[in-house]
KETIDO-22492 format. One line per 10 residues: number of its first residue (from 1); their letters; for each residue x, y, z of N, C-alpha, C. Coordinates in steps of 0.001 Angstrom, whole numbers, plus 500000, padded with zeros to 6 digits. Each point is the difference from the previous one (the first is absolute). Example, Ala and Ser with C-alpha at 12.3 -4.5 7.8 and 13.67 -1.06 7.14 Angstrom:
1 = AS = 513190,494310,507800,499110,501190,500000,500900,501200,500000; 499650,501050,499280,500820,501190,500060,499230,501090,500730
# end
This chain:
1 = XXXXXXXXXX = 500813,498733,499970,499227,501237,500003,500884,501255,499959; 499734,500985,499174,500806,501169,499970,499315,500971,500767; 500872,500883,500595,499682,501010,501164,500635,501400,499461; 499077,500939,499619,500420,501458,499671,499411,500802,500892; 500690,500919,500556,499513,500961,500850,501024,501018,500382; 499955,500648,501228,500866,501107,500517,500667,499359,501310; 501120,500331,500179,500687,499773,501280,499497,500923,501027; 500312,499918,501263,499638,501030,500922,500515,501298,499827; 501119,500035,499291,500587,501495,499716,499523,500621,498784; 498968,499301,499276,499346,500698,498893,500568,499536,498672
11 = XXXXXXXXXX = 501160,499271,499844,500506,499640,498656,499261,498724,499504; 499899,499947,498647,499244,498841,499478,500955,498802,500036; 499184,498833,500391,500740,498787,500182,500168,499282,498640; 500936,499259,499647,500103,499233,498990,499133,498803,500154; 499683,499421,498835,499049,498767,500152,500686,498825,500741; 499380,499447,500865,500534,498818,500714,498976,498795,499807; 500589,498844,500088,499176,498681,499782,499125,499764,501205; 500338,500438,501245,499273,499600,501140,499340,501275,500633; 498715,499870,500136,499242,501014,500648,500576,500240,501432; 500121,501305,500295,500698,500265,501459,499124,499557,501073
21 = XXXXXXXXXX = 498824,499845,499880,498992,499486,501019,500542,498591,500472; 500506,499162,499038,500466,498699,500499,501309,500090,500835; 500726,500993,499811,501234,500318,500964,499502,500286,501334; 498971,500862,500017,499352,500347,501417,499580,498809,500653; 499199,499204,499238,499404,498689,500633,501093,499071,500503; 501137,499940,499181,501056,499179,500425,500782,500360,501237; 500114,501474,500085,500629,500478,501183,499256,499694,501252; 498763,500391,499978,499132,499796,501216,499778,498678,500293; 500087,498998,498900,499753,498655,500398,501234,499456,500804; 501210,500630,499683,501136,499528,500907,499811,500396,501484
31 = XXXXXXXXXX = 499353,501111,500243,499609,500288,501468,498955,499062,500590; 499066,499397,499146,499161,499116,500395,500675,498623,500173; 501003,499655,499390,500961,498924,500310,500447,499933,501277; 500625,501204,500425,500485,500080,501395,498949,500157,501012; 499065,500899,499671,498823,500296,501004,499355,498724,500363; 499685,499108,499101,499303,498792,500222,500916,499038,500913; 501279,499913,499559,500988,499134,500726,500152,500328,501317; 500203,501449,500450,500248,500355,501397,498860,500263,500665; 498839,500447,499470,498956,500579,500696,498633,499128,499931; 499484,500185,498749,498564,499587,499865,499803,498403,500265
41 = XXXXXXXXXX = 500990,499226,499425,499915,498669,500343,501110,499472,500944; 501300,500525,499783,501140,499507,500601,499830,500363,501535; 499214,500949,500349,499935,500290,501526,499364,498867,500708; 499407,499052,499386,499365,498836,500735,501003,499271,500686; 501372,500021,499438,501056,499284,500644,500471,500623,501452; 499639,501295,500071,500288,500795,501232,498965,499488,501156; 498909,499429,499613,498917,499757,500918,500337,499156,501156; 500622,498871,499784,500335,499115,501197,501192,500452,500755; 501135,500400,499390,501200,500601,500753,499674,501046,500823; 499201,501113,499427,499787,501183,500828,498913,499608,501194
51 = XXXXXXXXXX = 499158,499032,499742,499076,499527,501004,500820,499446,501081; 501080,499105,499660,500808,499397,501078,500946,501039,500561; 500433,500983,499372,501142,500924,500514,499267,501040,500954; 498796,500431,499638,499416,500942,500835,498973,499414,500923; 500013,498810,500024,499076,499144,500967,498535,500379,499735; 499439,500000,498766,498800,500339,499655,498956,498808,499673; 498837,500076,500176,499001,499017,499568,499750,500184,498490; 499498,499071,499278,499727,500060,498692,498812,501107,499665; 499221,500189,501088,498894,501017,499883,500631,501353,500027; 500962,500138,500815,500672,501433,500018,500812,500327,498748
61 = XXXXXXXXXX = 500688,498952,499562,500711,500151,498749,499056,500315,498763; 498884,499207,500048,498993,500059,498907,499252,501493,500101; 499929,500404,501246,499502,501418,500292,500802,501058,499303; 501347,499790,500085,500929,501046,499310,499746,499953,498560; 499844,498828,499428,499973,499803,498602,498542,500517,499545; 499097,499757,500852,498543,500541,499646,500059,501505,500010; 500580,500502,501011,500074,501569,500023,500761,500462,498853; 500954,499401,499441,500743,500316,498810,498995,500297,498902; 499041,499046,499775,498963,500174,499036,499124,501208,500254; 499644,500170,501323,499155,501053,500270,500722,501378,499688
71 = XXXXXXXXXX = 501222,500164,500441,500831,501186,499705,500009,500296,498638; 500481,498932,499224,500003,500061,498449,498787,500626,499489; 498717,499267,500519,498787,500449,499503,499657,501495,500286; 500248,500346,501255,499698,501444,500288,500850,501089,499154; 501295,499431,499629,500752,500873,499173,499570,500071,498577; 499275,498851,499576,499723,499766,498645,499313,501244,499303; 498860,500656,500460,499579,501126,499322,500831,501125,499856; 500722,500217,501016,500991,501132,500006,501169,499667,498963; 500473,498834,500121,501098,499606,499115,499485,500072,498524; 498750,499549,499720,499594,500023,498624,499980,501478,499550
81 = XXXXXXXXXX = 499381,500895,500775,499793,501355,499762,501380,500555,499716; 500989,499781,500621,501357,500550,499910,500607,499378,498767; 499731,498761,499625,500477,499477,498654,499393,500891,498903; 498780,500119,500055,499372,500823,498801,500482,501463,500119; 500345,500587,501147,500314,501326,500072,501547,500109,499719; 500775,499254,500662,501432,500178,499822,500650,499159,499219; 499343,498775,499492,500561,499165,499101,500591,498858,500704; 499993,498752,499370,500480,498706,500738,501474,500048,500097; 500807,500896,499209,501487,499926,500180,500403,500475,501397; 499379,501010,500392,500434,500541,501488,499618,499088,500943
91 = XXXXXXXXXX = 498759,499405,499952,499573,499095,500979,500902,498624,500169; 500400,499522,498757,500833,498865,499950,501370,500235,500857; 500741,501116,499671,501317,500358,500835,499605,500159,501387; 498917,500566,500372,499630,500226,501415,499895,498567,500569; 499131,499146,499464,499657,498637,500465,501286,499179,500196; 500983,500019,498920,501082,499178,500086,500957,500430,501249; 500275,501264,500088,500912,500481,501023,499359,499760,501406; 498804,500286,500114,499242,499756,501361,499961,498463,500336; 499577,499265,499008,499964,498569,500335,501497,499320,500317; 500946,500480,499177,501343,499484,500287,500633,500402,501287
101 = XXXXXXXXXX = 499720,501190,500434,500400,500480,501243,499166,499298,501051; 498708,499642,499876,499311,499314,500935,500666,498564,500255; 500367,499297,498947,500706,498653,500153,501271,500237,500934; 500790,500939,499627,501217,500179,500679,499725,500217,501548; 499043,500716,500316,499587,500304,501494,499415,498892,500517; 499244,499103,499333,499277,498912,500460,501037,499068,500733; 501263,499943,499368,500946,498999,500568,500450,500526,501443; 499687,501150,500408,500307,500736,501329,499000,499838,501015; 498765,499425,499605,498935,499983,500927,500087,498855,500873; 499604,500117,501405,500060,498953,501002,498776,500011,500855
111 = XXXXXXXXXX = 499033,500688,499755,498693,499900,500565,498768,499987,498969; 498961,499668,500532,498679,499940,499078,499640,501485,499622; 500196,500834,500890,499705,501369,499690,500852,500677,499060; 501314,499848,500004,500887,500574,498973,499857,499312,498704; 499685,498635,499983,499762,499331,498816,498831,500481,499269; 498903,500355,500774,498857,500602,499364,500196,501295,499381; 500832,500912,500718,500185,501333,499581,500881,500044,498716; 500996,499061,499979,500860,499938,498691,499219,499421,498896; 499377,498795,500273,499177,499277,499058,498845,500803,499324; 499240,500522,500847,498729,500709,499495,500288,501378,499383
121 = XXXXXXXXXX = 501076,500710,500858,500204,501345,499682,500906,500235,498891; 500962,498992,499616,501031,500157,498958,499763,499083,498896; 500077,498725,500453,499967,499110,498802,498554,499804,499363; 499034,499941,500770,498493,499981,499360,499761,501354,499284; 500424,501144,500565,499681,501210,499449,500845,500109,498572; 501114,499545,499983,500780,500054,498942,499531,499176,498812; 499760,498668,500270,499596,499046,499010,498545,500232,499468; 499204,500299,501061,498430,500290,499664,499798,501335,499387; 500429,500868,500806,499756,501378,499641,500851,500518,498754; 501256,499411,499951,500813,500567,498930,499936,499192,498649
131 = XXXXXXXXXX = 499849,498537,500127,500171,499117,498979,498668,499620,499350; 499053,499623,500820,498735,499374,499531,499320,500800,498867; 499449,501189,500327,499352,500794,499058,500961,500573,498846; 501257,500293,500476,500776,500703,498988,500546,498925,498889; 500227,498741,500394,500540,499063,498950,498899,499420,499292; 498851,499653,500599,498783,499468,499247,499472,500887,499189; 500155,501266,500182,499300,500962,499036,500721,500244,498787; 501283,499580,499947,500786,500300,498743,499502,499240,498748; 499720,498693,500038,499369,499374,498846,498838,500780,499432; 499148,500437,500710,498753,500639,499632,500352,501338,499543
141 = XXXXXXXXXX = 501115,500616,500395,500284,501274,499498,500577,499982,498613; 500863,498845,499782,500849,499898,498750,499265,499146,498866; 498995,499164,500441,499398,499208,499054,498682,499941,499980; 499248,499790,498907,498508,499930,499930,499692,498557,499502; 500336,499710,498759,499479,498793,499251,501025,498811,500520; 501147,500307,500516,500877,499005,500510,500152,500023,501521; 498936,500555,500717,500121,500167,501467,500146,498669,500719; 499301,498937,499659,500030,498787,500647,501378,499429,499802; 500439,500106,498912,501412,499351,499650,501187,500921,500820; 499735,501295,500120,501078,500701,500727,499832,499729,501492
151 = XXXXXXXXXX = 498631,499822,500332,499884,499600,501517,500608,498691,500327; 500032,499060,499021,500565,498680,500108,501435,500054,500334; 500684,501122,499454,501362,500064,500202,500329,500309,501442; 499177,500883,500646,500042,500145,501462,499877,498657,500799; 499131,499188,499472,499725,498755,500728,501291,499112,499704; 500571,500113,498953,501233,499212,499788,501094,500399,500993; 500038,501262,500294,500946,500519,501130,499618,499335,501291; 498758,499897,500239,499522,499340,501358,500466,498509,499858; 499786,499358,498837,500281,498557,499906,501494,499769,500189; 500796,500812,499368,501347,499913,500233,500544,500223,501372
161 = XXXXXXXXXX = 499255,500738,500703,500246,500282,501415,499758,498781,500737; 498775,499429,499697,499738,498720,500719,500796,498873,499652; 500441,499923,498657,500834,498930,499615,501515,500132,500448; 500511,501128,499990,501492,500238,500313,500235,500553,501437; 499367,501120,500219,500312,500817,501277,499527,499260,501189; 498720,499661,499943,499242,499509,501092,500808,498758,500639; 500302,499032,499060,500775,498907,500550,501471,500416,500675; 500562,500944,499428,501231,500540,500509,499902,500615,501355; 498859,500865,500042,499697,500573,501327,499627,498905,501009; 499398,498911,499678,499619,499006,500920,501428,499262,500508
171 = XXXXXXXXXX = 500815,499820,499106,501276,499314,500337,500721,500999,500928; 500137,501128,499643,500710,501053,500791,499453,500165,501387; 498677,499995,500124,499356,500059,501290,500408,498766,500854; 499917,498820,499396,500354,498842,500694,501541,499872,500371; 500818,500398,499120,501376,499899,500223,500726,501103,500535; 499627,501157,499766,500620,501370,500418,499377,500634,501212; 498635,499729,499955,499161,500667,501086,499148,501138,499348; 499045,500266,500553,499046,500970,499413,500444,501375,499989; 500931,500343,501025,500495,501408,500182,501028,500381,498877; 500856,499041,499700,500973,500224,498905,499341,500076,498726
181 = XXXXXXXXXX = 498920,499151,499783,499257,499934,498678,499419,501346,499842; 499277,500611,501075,499276,501168,499944,500926,501202,499481; 501203,500014,500647,500791,501113,499757,500521,499920,498552; 500444,498826,499491,500313,499858,498609,498911,500361,498985; 498775,499486,500488,498843,500386,499106,499783,501468,499815; 500126,500714,501093,499783,501346,499973,501110,500932,499188; 501247,499432,499989,501107,500700,499311,499720,499769,498499; 499667,498676,499628,499710,499675,498587,498908,500853,499368; 498864,500163,500863,498904,500841,499504,500367,501328,499748; 500708,500685,500818,500288,501431,499820,500915,500071,498791
191 = XXXXXXXXXX = 500916,499052,499800,500939,500008,498804,499287,499849,498729; 498973,499192,499988,499260,499749,498806,498965,501044,499527; 499449,500776,501007,498963,500976,499626,500571,501205,499375; 501268,500296,500003,500555,501187,499452,500110,499835,498397; 500538,498881,499482,500067,499947,498519,498452,499936,499336; 499215,499268,500870,498490,499853,499488,499490,501478,499900; 500167,500788,501022,499550,501347,500050,500525,500732,498757; 501228,499920,499526,500509,500637,498823,499365,499506,498691; 499526,498829,499993,499324,499533,498787,498585,500420,499933; 499133,499919,501016,498554,500193,499887,499618,501300,499753
201 = XXXXXXXXXX = 498916,500044,499123,499243,501259,499620,498609,499931,500400; 499192,500992,500248,498757,499878,500625,498956,499481,498842; 500207,500721,498830,499035,499894,498938,500679,499984,498620; 499636,499237,499058,500459,500161,498620,500009,501343,499386; 498867,500741,500414,499949,501531,499624,501123,500800,500389; 500696,499612,501031,501168,500709,500731,501124,499932,498987; 500036,498992,499073,501085,499798,499083,499552,500222,498498; 498891,500708,499950,499446,500184,498685,499358,498733,499287; 499796,498983,500813,499501,498864,499357,498551,499734,500405; 499297,498815,499423,498726,499706,500140,499874,498495,500721
211 = XXXXXXXXXX = 498970,499713,500675,499850,498674,500629,500071,498798,498905; 500809,499134,500329,500346,498755,499147,501001,500461,498779; 500456,501171,500192,500956,500450,498937,499233,500463,498640; 498592,500088,500073,499379,500519,498756,500306,501483,499734; 499753,500391,498683,500384,501228,499600,498722,500683,499348; 499986,501327,499821,499005,500669,499189,500370,499701,498580; 499081,499430,499077,500158,499761,498600,500524,501154,499267; 499580,501330,500274,500509,501170,499397,501389,500258,500226; 500559,499731,501156,501342,500357,500286,501039,498875,499937; 499463,498723,499789,501028,498893,499895,501063,500229,498909
221 = XXXXXXXXXX = 499453,500392,498888,500947,500052,498769,501094,501040,500265; 499601,501208,500341,500928,501103,500379,501073,499663,501102; 499408,499214,500963,500797,499722,501198,501086,499028,499544; 499545,498935,499166,500844,498968,499562,501020,500470,498926; 499517,500847,499183,500868,500439,498923,499712,499072,498715; 500230,500466,498744,499817,499235,498797,500803,498737,500026; 499468,499043,499519,500630,498753,499921,499851,499013,501082; 499438,500534,501256,499912,499378,501153,498692,499360,499976; 499861,498694,500592,498585,499260,499941,499681,499796,501502; 498726,500514,500212,499393,499772,501400,499636,498589,500208
231 = XXXXXXXXXX = 499962,499678,501155,499642,498668,500531,498396,500025,499789; 499493,499066,499146,498528,500110,499898,499166,499650,501231; 500655,499185,500873,499312,499627,501126,499821,501142,500932; 500751,501148,499750,499840,501276,500936,498730,500616,499671; 499435,499734,498766,498776,500738,499563,498761,499239,500114; 500087,498633,500545,498824,499344,500019,499040,500404,501131; 498815,499709,499788,498978,500381,500927,499596,498715,500725; 499912,499967,501314,499565,498846,500666,498572,499583,499745; 499747,498736,500185,498568,499685,499660,499044,500571,500973; 498659,500344,499414,499188,500820,500758,499698,499309,501401
241 = XXXXXXXXXX = 500044,498815,500012,499619,499267,501340,501157,500362,501174; 501142,500432,499576,500973,500191,500933,500272,501536,500215; 499217,500822,499582,500223,501469,500008,499404,500798,501238; 500023,499304,501077,499441,500611,501250,500745,501351,500312; 501215,499983,499803,500876,500975,500604,500114,501334,499095; 499145,499882,499004,499909,501257,499126,499063,501002,500682; 499270,499681,501011,499310,500819,500821,500621,500166,501398; 500331,501205,500349,500528,500407,501205,499137,500507,501082; 499784,499339,501135,499201,500465,501067,500949,500891,500875; 499446,500923,500687,500510,500799,501073,499907,499092,501193
251 = XXXXXXXXXX = 500648,500382,501096,499921,499224,501141,498498,500059,500573; 499413,501204,500031,498726,500028,500518,498979,499180,499211; 500097,500069,498743,499181,499167,499022,500174,498599,500301; 501168,499381,500188,500307,498647,500086,499431,499534,501368; 500186,500921,501147,499449,499592,501312,498493,499872,500016; 499336,500648,498983,498516,500022,500023,499398,498694,499422; 500963,499147,499433,499470,499042,499195,499898,498661,500764; 499052,499208,499815,499888,498707,500673,501250,499054,499608; 500403,500003,498815,501050,499160,499486,501298,500276,500908; 500142,501233,500342,501307,500246,500721,500076,499319,501395
261 = XXXXXXXXXX = 498746,500037,500658,500126,499439,501359,499854,498439,499920; 499299,499478,498924,500087,498527,499812,501455,499443,499740; 500762,500810,499173,501244,499651,499625,500808,500014,501275; 499948,501145,500721,500681,500205,501272,499900,498884,500946; 498646,499656,500099,499677,498790,501008,500603,498691,499377; 499795,499797,498859,500627,498866,499328,501506,499851,500203; 500673,500973,499577,501462,500084,500268,500278,499882,501576; 499166,500513,500774,500139,499809,501551,500048,498635,500380; 499129,499255,499599,499801,498592,500346,501166,499218,499425; 500385,500284,498836,501195,499241,499463,501207,500221,500621
271 = XXXXXXXXXX = 500187,501408,500347,501375,500259,500711,500008,499569,501435; 498703,500147,500615,499885,499450,501503,500285,498459,500029; 499599,499237,499009,500342,498676,500003,501655,499816,499805; 500504,500672,499045,501428,499916,499735,500861,500454,501263; 499633,500992,500612,500757,500603,501148,500003,498942,501217; 498812,499519,500153,499841,499035,501127,500950,498769,499756; 499926,499503,498649,500948,498931,499652,501354,500098,500170; 500490,501193,499322,501395,500209,499829,500607,500638,501227; 499177,500535,500951,500536,500427,501216,500328,498854,500840; 499147,498905,500020,500351,498792,500701,500497,498784,499093
281 = XXXXXXXXXX = 500535,500319,498835,500384,498959,499154,501145,499072,500710; 501000,500532,500443,501058,499191,500523,499527,499249,501281; 499224,500730,500801,499461,499167,501242,498896,498811,499554; 499321,500286,498850,498966,498976,499581,500801,498920,499441; 500968,500172,499073,500919,498915,499516,500650,499202,501153; 500427,500743,501017,500642,499322,501161,498952,499080,500710; 498867,500579,500219,498781,499364,500538,499694,498747,499345; 500143,500040,498676,499657,498695,499133,501159,498987,500102; 501014,500402,500735,501078,498879,500227,501317,500315,499074; 500029,501007,499344,501239,500204,499212,500910,501092,500742
291 = XXXXXXXXXX = 501070,500286,499441,500998,500839,500555,499895,501409,499380; 500639,500955,500581,500012,501519,499455,500797,499804,498541; 501017,499297,499968,500658,499876,498727,499098,499430,498875; 499108,498993,500389,499073,499485,498975,498971,501198,499684; 499713,500820,500921,499077,501160,499767,500607,500902,498878; 501355,500228,500186,500653,500852,498928,500019,499389,498704; 500124,498607,499997,499963,499426,498732,498606,500067,499364; 498920,499901,500635,498694,500055,499523,499671,501427,499431; 500563,501038,500602,499941,501361,499590,500797,500147,498789; 501144,499355,499918,500730,500052,498701,499306,499386,498878
301 = XXXXXXXXXX = 499252,498913,500208,499107,499393,498999,498957,500917,499567; 499310,500643,501076,499055,500877,499724,500368,501314,499155; 501198,500420,500295,500606,501126,499285,500315,499628,498483; 500709,498911,499847,500439,499611,498771,498862,499716,499067; 498966,499330,500483,498785,499677,499104,499280,501164,499589; 499852,500982,500898,499204,501085,499752,500798,501042,499015; 501258,499926,499756,500642,500738,499099,499388,499775,498582; 499918,498791,499630,499218,499715,498587,498596,500185,500077; 499416,499689,501152,498468,500185,500096,499496,501338,499953; 500854,500982,500626,499693,501427,499904,500041,500474,498727
311 = XXXXXXXXXX = 501079,499784,499134,500049,500417,498596,498853,499397,499193; 499765,498865,500076,498806,499277,499294,498761,500685,500286; 499700,500225,501267,498745,500610,500432,499942,501482,499549; 501187,500694,500019,500074,501468,499515,499638,500076,498716; 500480,499073,499159,499686,500007,498558,498562,499681,499749; 499385,498973,500704,498574,499682,499860,499159,500928,500571; 500475,500788,501048,499088,501100,500546,499724,501197,499116; 500900,500236,499037,499690,501052,498994,499051,499476,498877; 499616,498745,500114,499111,499383,498917,498667,499493,500571; 500073,499587,501140,498742,499340,500606,499589,500705,501128
321 = XXXXXXXXXX = 498806,499693,500627,499493,500542,501199,500767,500072,501106; 500605,501065,500602,500735,500024,501156,499222,499482,501257; 498796,500436,499960,498965,499691,501111,499869,498354,500170; 499800,499470,498793,499750,498549,500066,501237,499202,500384; 501168,500499,499373,501197,499398,500244,500370,499998,501574; 499758,501241,500568,500296,500161,501585,499104,499115,500813; 498666,499999,499457,499048,499195,500777,500450,498410,499980; 500309,499608,498837,500508,498490,500045,501271,499844,500824; 500928,500989,499958,501129,499919,500904,499678,499868,501438; 498827,500731,500456,499779,499951,501459,499326,498593,500200
331 = XXXXXXXXXX = 499329,499462,499050,499427,498569,500245,501165,498991,500204; 501128,500211,499190,501224,499202,500182,500534,500137,501331; 499963,501265,500516,500605,500262,501214,499415,499221,501103; 498610,499977,499914,499181,499378,501032,500374,498442,499936; 500238,499433,498668,500160,498635,499836,501475,499715,500609; 500936,501005,499846,501370,499597,500468,500025,499974,501518; 499245,500737,500633,499849,499989,501420,499372,498657,500583; 499085,499515,499164,499421,498641,500333,500910,498910,499957; 500927,500118,498990,501075,498936,499811,501020,500040,501191; 500199,501248,500461,500942,500302,501168,499360,499313,501220
341 = XXXXXXXXXX = 498745,500272,500237,499355,499451,501233,499915,498540,499927; 499616,499259,498884,499961,498567,500063,501327,499332,500020; 501070,500658,499583,501389,499430,499881,500392,499565,501430; 500853,499076,500090,500651,499519,501161,501353,500518,500108; 500416,500987,499209,501284,500671,500136,501190,499401,499181; 499724,499023,499071,501042,499534,499160,500291,501046,498914; 501281,499906,499539,500525,501188,499209,499310,499981,498747; 499670,498851,499382,499381,500044,498543,498509,500595,500225; 499437,499836,501058,498618,500579,500232,500126,501499,500167; 501038,500450,500622,500125,501553,500185,500413,500537,498669
351 = XXXXXXXXXX = 500839,499376,499172,500176,500368,498658,498771,500226,499123; 499064,499181,499980,498764,500090,499408,499250,501235,500523; 499959,500103,501405,499436,501226,500561,500552,501379,499574; 501438,499892,499783,500546,501223,499601,499801,500265,498545; 499941,499087,499097,499719,500205,498607,498656,500495,499782; 499025,499431,500736,498560,500596,499748,499944,501411,500519; 500803,500368,501174,499917,501227,500585,500715,501049,499108; 501090,499510,499294,500761,500839,499007,499009,500374,498794; 499255,499111,499534,499067,500276,499010,499044,500972,500386; 499478,499861,501138,498860,500912,500526,500649,501394,500273
361 = XXXXXXXXXX = 501198,500169,500721,500521,501221,500111,500484,500752,498816; 500228,499274,498935,500700,500609,498742,498801,500728,499401; 498771,499891,500214,498851,500645,499453,499937,501355,500545; 500856,500320,501129,500011,501323,500603,500535,500950,498998; 500670,499600,498922,500488,500954,499034,498974,500823,499397; 498800,499268,499615,498917,500594,499267,499094,500725,501007; 500168,499745,501219,499113,500726,501096,500340,501650,500045; 501360,500251,499973,500434,501285,500136,499776,500731,498616; 500083,499266,498891,499834,500529,498767,498476,500309,499790; 499049,499321,500602,498738,500254,499954,499626,501302,500582
371 = XXXXXXXXXX = 500674,500404,500954,499626,501342,500602,500213,501096,498930; 501038,499853,499211,500277,500939,498939,499089,499864,498945; 499667,498738,499573,498991,499868,498862,498567,500563,500355; 499562,499882,501291,498714,500549,500290,499898,501485,500365; 501311,500452,500388,499867,501589,500476,500944,500924,499427; 500907,499355,499158,500908,500885,499197,501193,500350,500737; 500795,501026,499537,501395,500368,500406,499955,501070,501034; 498949,500932,499762,500057,501319,500611,500193,499975,501605; 499009,499253,500614,500121,499965,501445,500295,498460,500414; 500816,499354,499282,500285,498539,500151,500469,499805,501553
381 = XXXXXXXXXX = 501035,500746,500321,500828,499867,501443,499049,500389,501044; 499288,501151,499748,498897,500397,501014,498929,498977,500354; 499456,499458,498936,499018,498890,500060,500480,498793,500607; 501228,499625,499577,500754,498683,500547,500190,500285,501449; 500384,501240,500419,500249,500394,501400,498751,499633,500798; 498835,500318,499542,498710,499818,500681,499733,498527,500224; 500371,499342,498899,499864,498468,499995,501057,499410,501090; 501254,500548,500126,500900,499550,500848,499516,500061,501451; 499167,501193,500379,499423,500088,501274,499093,498834,500159; 499183,499581,499196,498947,499078,500031,500626,498485,500287
391 = XXXXXXXXXX = 500928,499712,499022,500600,498656,500081,501033,499979,501274; 500562,500954,500351,500944,500063,501177,499268,499864,501332; 498785,500528,500001,499161,499821,501309,499592,498561,500023; 499597,499375,498780,499668,498552,499991,501121,499222,500347; 501195,500212,499462,501184,499130,500165,500620,500182,501263; 499776,501107,500760,500577,500216,501307,499643,498957,500956; 498764,499623,499992,499426,499093,500917,500374,498557,499811; 500212,499542,498723,500075,498575,499778,501339,499292,500502; 501094,500767,499936,501255,499298,500737,499845,500000,501500; 499329,500907,500620,499762,500059,501418,499075,498763,500407
401 = XXXXXXXXXX = 498787,499971,499143,499322,498824,500303,500600,498501,499873; 500842,500085,498931,500746,498712,499914,500938,499609,500963; 500750,501095,500444,500783,499842,501157,499324,499602,501423; 498834,500555,500198,499116,499812,501140,499481,498583,499948; 499638,499553,498646,499449,498652,500033,501025,498985,500333; 501292,500267,499540,501013,499064,500407,500385,499834,501300; 500100,501245,500774,500223,499997,501437,498952,499381,500742; 498666,500084,499426,498927,499272,500773,499773,498631,499744; 500366,499533,498768,499770,498591,499725,501191,499150,499681; 501181,500641,499822,501216,499367,499718,499864,499480,498616
411 = XXXXXXXXXX = 499175,500669,499172,499755,499371,498624,499633,501262,499064; 500412,499941,498741,499602,501056,499006,498804,499551,499171; 499312,498901,500362,498830,499500,499270,498995,501013,499762; 499345,500601,500999,499023,500919,499818,500454,501380,499280; 501210,500307,500179,500579,501261,499198,499999,499544,498524; 500428,498778,499719,499912,499628,498491,498515,500030,499451; 499108,499555,500871,498661,499946,499474,499567,501368,499765; 500442,500925,500802,499476,501450,499862,500630,500477,498678; 501187,499689,499693,500572,500369,498681,499349,499565,498869; 499411,498657,500077,499192,499433,498957,498735,500884,499775
421 = XXXXXXXXXX = 499406,500483,501000,498656,500820,499878,500402,501290,499430; 501017,500633,500488,500556,501367,499345,500106,499696,498475; 500733,499036,499530,500230,499687,498620,498621,499919,499205; 499255,499267,500631,498568,499611,499346,499266,501276,499822; 499997,500963,501065,499214,501270,499903,500607,500892,498944; 501346,500061,499920,500607,500679,498846,499738,499639,498709; 499817,498641,499846,499677,499347,498659,498587,500422,499582; 498991,500106,500849,498673,500516,499731,499962,501496,499575; 500636,500799,500907,500060,501417,499771,500592,500329,498616; 501250,499452,499614,500643,500317,498822,499198,499805,498838
431 = XXXXXXXXXX = 499270,498715,500072,499104,499612,498844,498975,501040,499730; 499429,500648,501010,498808,500757,499711,500196,501570,500193; 501223,500611,499777,500208,501271,499968,499420,500702,498721; 499157,500760,500113,499558,500810,498740,500861,501022,499433; 500035,500315,498725,500877,501068,499404,499332,501377,500407; 500902,500783,500601,499514,501331,500421,499607,500912,498812; 499118,500988,500198,499702,500878,498953,500349,501407,500330; 500771,500697,499216,500335,501361,500294,498694,500969,499790; 499901,500931,501071,498741,500883,499898,499980,500706,498810; 498827,500170,499349,499911,500696,498712,500358,501334,499957
441 = XXX = 499948,500636,501104,500388,501541,499977,501452,500203,500052; 500768,498954,499921,501588,500203,499744,500417,499808,498617; 499062,499335,499250,500347,499707,498547,500108,501223,499115
# end
């Protein structure tokens, strides 16, 4: 794909073969590789050693992780507004520095109170407030007809984090200790966020470009010069069934639609199920009779398989119904949990569970793209911030409930059944979300 436009300094860019939006997505995907490995999934390896080191119950540790979701949710609307106001670029550098500093200071905590202050005040604020809305908004800012594919590259970053970084973090926690692992994680995060900041731009229009690399037909020949041939794919119009994003809702218009709240609730149930599972993932696998090292192996399988599945689902999501794909994914999520429940802890059974879960979670690619399809680019981050509040409130409780269930029964059975119900509810909601209509007065 050829890319013609202006640089930030105003000079005309020479034609390039790769649309700059793909470089932006690649850069922030690298942050997702590390963020997933050390925080979103990898932090599960800190659960047992911190519980032992600080003499905590699993309910107390789960409370901290549940409060993390609550804090992230309360920050969501403000973070989304700031992304739309200041741009994701500034929020990303803010999140990277704050989160990295938090991990460094985490290694110095020796009480539950200081752990909460550092974890909630720095790490959660950095990753949730700085990364979530900022990074996820970029595919919808840079792409329209290839939005699901662009979003899938972010999920590839998550998958690589699960496949490569999470097992490394697990082995480091076991062999080096959680404090040294936290220090090194913070240093690496701060070192990575700087080059990413230099690459990222907020919008294609900032560089004189259009979403997907498309150009104005009247200006393409003069920009390219005589003898240059434009990439025909840059001028194609997406099928009418996929052109949701040609209509841009304001934040107020989006909030007034039933579709918005149904989508927020569906996402909330999906994420609440995932948060409960991955917060307790290592303890659950240990409860099933396996070791923490085997838990790292299962997460590596999860991450490796999802690399290919995310790309496949991203391509399919730009052609088929995102709602139906996500709904089917949630049904597979419920099935995976039933496999885990009935298993007796043998490794081959847990591998089947992980493969089903991987397929289910990979449909999350099209979930985020669906927000842009239904409501457009204009207020994407602000609307997503509101959804963050909804799904964070829901997901704040589930890890606490799961921890309380284990402390009360010495079993995760009822917690896993709760996750089955959450997946089933998300399945029904995603299937039935209506397409919103823009008020006629704004047309």
